[in-house]
Every structure is written in C-alpha cells, then in structure tokens.
N, C-alpha and C positions, 0 to 999 in steps of 0.2 A: 347161199343163205346170207342175207344181209346182216350187218352187225346188229341193227335194232331188233330184228327178228330173233337172232340167236341169243341176244341179251334177255329178251322177253321170255323166251323158252327156258333159259337157264334160271331166271328168277322164279318163274312159276313152278319149275320142277324141284327147286330147292325147298319150297314151302312144305312143312310137314302136314300129312293128311289128318293127323289127330287134331290139329288146329281147327279143322272144319267141322268137327262133330262135337267137341266139348263146349259146354256153356261158357260164354265169355262175359266180361264185366259190362256194366251198363254203358249205353251209348251216350257220349258227351256232345257238347256243341262244337268241339274241335273235330275236323274230319279224321277218320281213322281208316286205314287201308285194311281190308279183309279179303281173304281168298275163299271163294265158295266153289266147291266141287260138285259137278252135276250128279244128281242122285243122292247127295249127302246134305241134308238140311243143316244150316249153320244157326246156332242159337246165340243170340245176343241179349242177355237179360230176359225180358219178356217178349222179345221179337224173334221170329224165325225167318231166315232168308233161304230161298231155294232158287236155283238157276237152271235154265234149260235152253235149248235152241242156240247154242254157242257157235258163232261164226267168226271167221277172220279172213280178210282178203287183202291182197296187195293190188292197188289200183294204179293204172297209168292213164294220165289225162291226155287229151288231144295235143296239148302244147308240149308234151314230153315230160312234164313233171310227174312225180309219183306220190302216193300217200298210202297209208295203211288204214284199214277200217275194221272195227270190232263191233259185233252185235251180240245181244243175248236178251232173254226174257227172264225177269226176276219176279218171283212171287214173295210178297211180304205178308206175314201173318202175325197178328197180335190178338190173342184170345180167340173169339169167334169171328173176328173180322179178317178179311184178306184183300189184297190189292195186287194187281199184276202190272208191271212196268216193262215197256219195250225200250231197249237202249240201242242206239246206233251212233257210234262215235268215229269220226275221222281223227286220226292221231295228230294231224297238223293243227287241230283246234283243241282248246282246253276242255276237260270233262264238263258236261252239263248236268246239273243236279235236277232230279225229279223228286216230288214229294209224295209220300204215302204213309198213312197211319202214324204221324208224328215224327217221321224220319225224312231226311233228304239223302238220296243216293245218287251216285254217279259211276259210270263205267270207266275204269282206268284202262283195262286191257282184257282181252279174251284169248283163250288158248284152246281151240278145239282139237289140236294135234295130240294132246295128252289123252289117255283113255283112263278114266272119264275126263271130259272137258272141264276147264277151270275158267273162272272169271275173277278178276281183281276189281273190287268195288271200293269206292270211297263212301263212308257212312258217317252221318252226323245227325244229331237231334235237330229237328226243325226249330227255327228261331222262336216260334210261338207255341211249341209243344207243351211247355209247362204252364201256359195260361189257360188251358181248357179244363 
C-alpha cells in the first residue's frame, strides 16, 4: 500500500460518521472540507448533499509514471431543486470546482474501500450566490 493511499484511508476512517448526518452551519465563500458517506445525506444549512458511485483507481501511464484517480456522483438538493454533478479527479491536478444551486463543489478524494464509501468534498458558496 502506498503512503498516499494509506494516509488517505487513515484520514477518511478517522472522520466521525455523526458529522455526515447532523445539520451543519451555513456554507461560506471560503472552501470547507466535508466528508459525505454513501447512503447518508449531509445537510449544510438549506442544502443537502448525497454521494454515490464512488470509485478510486491507481493508474500507471505508458511512460512509467503513476497517478491516483477519484470519481463520484454528487446530488445537490435545495428545496424542490436538485442537480447532479459528476466528478473525475486525477490527484496530480488540483481539485476542479463545479457549480450547482448556488454552491461550488470540488472532489478532494474518494474512498470506496470503506463500507459504505466516502467522498471528501470542498464546498463553498458561489461567488454570485448572494446577488440573485
């Protein structure tokens, strides 16, 4: 097991499950790391996040270099609205934010090896969320 993989698994395993189901404070403009457990919606103020289809892979390129890849599907719900986001992140690249319902989300890491699977997301309010 590589150091990065073991560190990721240790970090995800140490996060309390209660954090994933209790309502949290409002989302701010500063990115906040949250852990979402598959099958357990995470409530952030008036927004709920759900994660599924969590995948992780170690990749070896033709040139002999390697990388890690995380993937997941996140459903964002606010009132009667919902949006589904597909994340695919190579760990050699910084997390890329996607917008949905006044939020910007990015995948930090995914861990399908825990049961249920877990995803670490970066969440922040969209820059123009307060102007609508």
